[in-house]
C-alpha positions in Angstrom: 3.9 50.2 -43.4 3.4 46.6 -42.3 1.2 46.0 -39.4 2.6 44.4 -36.3 1.9 40.6 -36.1 -0.7 39.4 -33.6 0.8 38.0 -30.4 0.4 34.3 -29.9 -0.7 33.0 -26.5 1.0 29.9 -25.3 1.1 27.7 -22.3 4.6 27.4 -20.9 5.8 24.5 -18.8 9.0 24.4 -16.8 10.4 21.0 -16.2 13.4 19.5 -14.2 15.1 16.2 -13.8 17.1 15.3 -10.7 18.8 12.2 -11.9 20.6 11.3 -15.1 18.5 9.5 -17.8 18.3 5.8 -17.4 17.4 5.3 -21.1 19.9 4.0 -23.6 19.3 4.2 -27.4 21.4 3.0 -30.2 22.9 5.3 -32.8 20.3 5.6 -35.6 21.0 3.2 -38.5 21.5 4.1 -42.1 22.5 7.7 -41.2 25.9 9.2 -40.7 25.6 11.3 -37.5 28.1 13.5 -35.6 27.5 15.9 -32.8 30.1 18.6 -32.5 30.4 21.1 -29.7 31.3 24.5 -31.1 33.7 26.9 -29.6 32.9 30.6 -30.1 30.2 29.8 -32.6 30.0 32.5 -35.3 26.9 34.6 -34.7 25.6 34.1 -38.3 25.9 30.3 -38.0 24.1 30.4 -34.6 21.3 32.5 -36.1 21.1 30.1 -39.0 20.8 27.1 -36.7 18.3 28.9 -34.5 16.1 29.9 -37.4 16.2 26.5 -39.1 15.1 24.8 -35.9 12.8 27.4 -34.6 10.9 28.7 -37.6 8.2 26.1 -37.2 7.9 26.7 -33.4 7.9 30.5 -33.3 11.4 31.1 -31.9 12.1 34.8 -32.2 13.7 35.9 -28.9 17.4 35.3 -30.0 16.8 36.8 -33.4 15.8 40.1 -31.9 19.2 40.4 -30.1 22.0 42.5 -31.7 25.4 41.0 -32.1 26.8 42.1 -28.8 23.7 40.9 -26.8 23.8 37.5 -28.6 27.5 37.0 -28.2 27.3 37.8 -24.5 24.9 34.9 -24.1 26.2 32.2 -26.4 29.9 32.9 -25.9 29.7 33.0 -22.1 32.0 30.6 -20.4 29.2 28.5 -18.9 27.3 28.1 -22.2 27.9 25.5 -24.8 26.3 25.0 -28.2 26.5 21.5 -29.9 25.5 20.9 -33.5 24.1 17.7 -34.9 25.2 16.8 -38.4 23.4 14.1 -40.4 25.0 12.8 -43.6 27.4 15.7 -43.5 25.0 18.7 -43.1 23.7 20.5 -40.1 20.5 18.9 -38.8 19.9 20.4 -35.4 21.5 21.8 -32.3 21.3 22.1 -28.5 22.4 24.7 -26.1 23.3 24.1 -22.5 23.9 26.8 -19.8 25.4 26.0 -16.4 23.5 28.1 -13.8 24.2 28.8 -10.2 23.5 26.1 -7.5 24.4 23.1 -9.7 21.7 23.6 -12.3 22.2 23.0 -16.0 19.6 24.4 -18.3 18.8 22.9 -21.7 18.2 26.3 -23.2 17.4 25.2 -26.7 17.0 21.9 -28.4 15.7 20.9 -31.8 16.0 19.5 -35.3 15.9 21.0 -38.7 12.7 20.3 -40.6 14.6 17.9 -42.9 15.7 15.8 -39.9 12.2 15.4 -38.5 10.8 11.9 -39.1 14.3 10.3 -39.4 13.9 8.7 -35.9 16.7 10.6 -34.4 14.9 13.0 -32.0 14.9 10.8 -28.9 18.5 9.7 -29.6 19.7 13.3 -30.0 17.9 14.5 -26.9 19.5 11.7 -24.9 22.9 12.8 -26.2 22.2 16.3 -25.0 21.1 15.0 -21.6 24.3 12.9 -21.3 26.3 16.0 -21.9 24.2 18.0 -19.4 24.8 15.4 -16.7 28.6 14.9 -17.3 29.6 17.2 -14.4 27.0 15.8 -12.0 24.7 18.8 -11.5 21.9 18.7 -8.9 19.3 19.0 -11.7 18.8 19.7 -15.3 16.0 22.1 -16.4 14.1 22.8 -19.6 11.1 24.9 -20.6 8.7 24.2 -23.4 5.4 25.6 -24.6 2.4 24.7 -26.7 3.9 26.4 -29.7 6.7 23.9 -29.7 6.6 20.4 -31.3 3.3 18.8 -30.4 5.2 15.9 -28.6 7.9 18.0 -26.9 6.4 17.9 -23.5 5.7 14.2 -23.8 9.3 13.5 -24.9 10.8 15.5 -22.1 8.7 13.6 -19.6 9.6 10.2 -21.2 13.3 11.1 -20.8 12.8 11.8 -17.0 11.8 15.4 -16.7 8.9 16.3 -14.4 6.8 19.5 -14.7 7.4 22.0 -11.8 5.6 25.1 -13.0 3.2 26.2 -15.8 1.7 29.5 -16.9 0.7 31.6 -19.9 3.0 33.7 -22.1 2.8 35.7 -25.3 5.1 35.4 -28.2 5.2 38.2 -30.7 6.2 36.9 -34.2 8.6 38.9 -36.3 7.5 40.7 -39.4 9.0 39.7 -42.7 10.9 42.9 -42.7 12.4 42.2 -39.3 13.4 38.7 -40.4 15.0 40.0 -43.6 17.0 42.5 -41.6 18.3 39.9 -39.2 18.8 37.0 -41.7 19.2 38.5 -45.1 20.3 42.0 -44.7 
């Protein structure tokens, strides 16, 4: 029997922005890009996106949910998932959740490994933020941690987010058997 993975300790930072981004970035050149908001995203496709973006950053939380639990979150009326396509293939996604009191949470954001280094990360985040601000919320929030991309915190701050809280957390990686059951079985 496989032993349980060792929990990873991480520093978690919660951030918020209280005004729309002032930045403007051109569409990346020499790439065909499209961002499409999905409606009732199929669970297997969401898990694929989540795993492709999150495997380098130790994203496991949503993979541990059963179909009913996952559908209750991502198919909720106030949640939207948008997929980035580069040259015709999925290359990343973001998820927004409208919370109470005029708050929009950027729940998940990221690029596939193949899209890293193409110079589209800032542009894609800006598109996510434009979408988050389209209904004039009071603020937009995001949470990141030290297991995330090494420049994630810096990028969020560059786009106008300010840290509001920080603390420690543990992430328990999935075993290969757990991953196989969720993704391959």
